[in-house]
N, C-alpha and C positions, 0 to 999 in steps of 0.2 A: 325752821331749824330743830331737828330732833335732836335733843342728846341722848347720850346711853352711858350706862353704867358699865364702869370696867374697874377691874382688878390689877394691882400691878403687884408684882413679887420680887422684890430686890435679893439678889442671891448674895450669900457671903456677908452683910454689914452684920454688925454689933453682935458679933460671935467672938468670943475671946477678946482680945485687945486690937486687934486689925480691924478697920475700915468702919470708926466709931462715927455715927450720925446719928445727931439729936432727931428725933422723930418730927418736932415742930421745925425744923430747918429742911427736913425732907419735905414734910406737908407745904411749906412755902415755896420752894424750888420747884414743886409741881403744880402749885398755883401760878406760879411766875410763867409758867408755858401756857397759860391759858384755859386749863383745866378747871373745872369748878366742883364744889363740894366735896373737897379733899378730907377724907378721913384716914386715920392711920388706927391699926389694930395691933396691939403689943409693942415690943421694941426690935422687930426684928426685919422692917422693910416690906411690910405688908400695908397698901393702901388699897382704898376704894374712892374714885372719882367720876364725875360724870365729862363728857367731852362729846361734841359733835364734830361731825366729819374727820374725823381719825379711825385710821384702822388699828386695830392692835400692835402689828407689827411697826407702826409709824409712831405710836404712842411710846412704846418700848425703846426705840430708837433716840427720841426726843431726851426721853429720860436719863438715858445712857449717858447721852452725850452733856446735859446739863448736869449730871452727878460730877463727869469729870471737868468741866469747865468752870462750875461756881463752887463745887466743895473740894474738888482735888481727888475724886475716889473713883475708882475704876471698879466696875460692878456691872454683872449681866442682869438685864432686868427682863421678867417674862409679865406679858399683860393679857389679860382674857376678858372677853365682854362677857357680860352675865350670861349669857346663852352658853357660850363655851364651857365658864365655871358648872353651870347646872348639868350640862352633859357630862362633865366629869365626876360630878357627884352621883348622878343618877345610875353610872356605868360601873360603879365599883362591885365588884364579885366578891369580894370579901368581907363584907359588911356581916353574912350569917355566922363569919368564924371569928370575926374580930370583938371582941369583950372589952378593950379598953381603948379608946377613941385616941389617947393621947399617943398609942404605941401602934398605931394605924397610920400609913404615911402614902401622900400622892406624890409620886415626882414626876415632874411635867415633861413632855416629850415634845419637841418641835417637829415632829414629822415622820414619814415613812421610814427616812435614814437611820432614824432612833430607833423607831421600833424593829427593825431590821436587825440593828445590833444586838438588841435583847431577844432575840427569837430563841436562841441558844440557853437562856436561862428561863424562858416560860417553860413550866411544866416541870422543871427539876424537882427533885425531892429535898426541902428545906428543914426535914424534921419537922418542929411544931412551928416553924416560922411559914411563910405564904407569900409568893411574889406571882402576880397576874398582869400581863403587859395588856391594855385598854388602847383606844384610837390616839387620845391626847394624853393618857397619863399611865404611869406604872404604878401599881398599889402593892405595896409592903405591908405586912402584918407582922409586928417582930414583939411578940409577947415578953421578951426577956429585956427589951430596949433596942435602940437602934445602934448604939456605939458597937455593939458587938455581933451586929447581926450580919449573917453572912450575904443575903440577896442583898440587903442595902450598900454592902462594901461593894459586891459584885456590879450592881448598877454603877456607883461612883465610879469604879476604874473604866466601864466602859464608856461611861457619857461625859465626866469629868464637869467642867464647868457648862455645859451644853443641857442641864437641868437644875431643877431646884426643888427642894422637896416642903411639905407640909404637914403637919400632922392633921388627923381628919378633924378635930375639934377647931382647930384654925380655919381649915376648909370651910366648915359649916357657919361658923362666925364671919366669915369673909362673904358668902352668899347671901345670910342674912342683912348685911349691912348694906349690900349692894340692892338687895329687893326692898330695903328701905328708904335708898337713894332718890 
């Protein structure tokens, strides 16, 4: 039985005062589902773990259900296997433009429906900012930060809780942790 490395990104926890979860509690919750080698990165719902015989969608559903049942927190969970995460990283067309990886973001996409919703945004003139829609992620370069970013706000309006984003530094750290696992 081969186990594979997965990355889980929990949307909207530990942002402000709502949905507070200690990372130790989150790791224990995921270990309780039978996943192994669970490690967290930062305090914002980033996990790396190993599992056998789980699809990313099944792992996401199991974690979402356990969050509600055991911790009383409803949060969307996105799970990628190491191959999917690597493909997102390798496919970023904005790396030549982005000079600060803390201001370069990957917004995860669930599939063709979400990509289609973003078609009108792709290729727009965003001034110094950039947006590019890939197969599994939309990439946003916000040189002045994400809070006032027009493309990030537009993505948020179109996709709502159907996406989560991480800055590029976090994506690279998650990939490195998965490679180590």
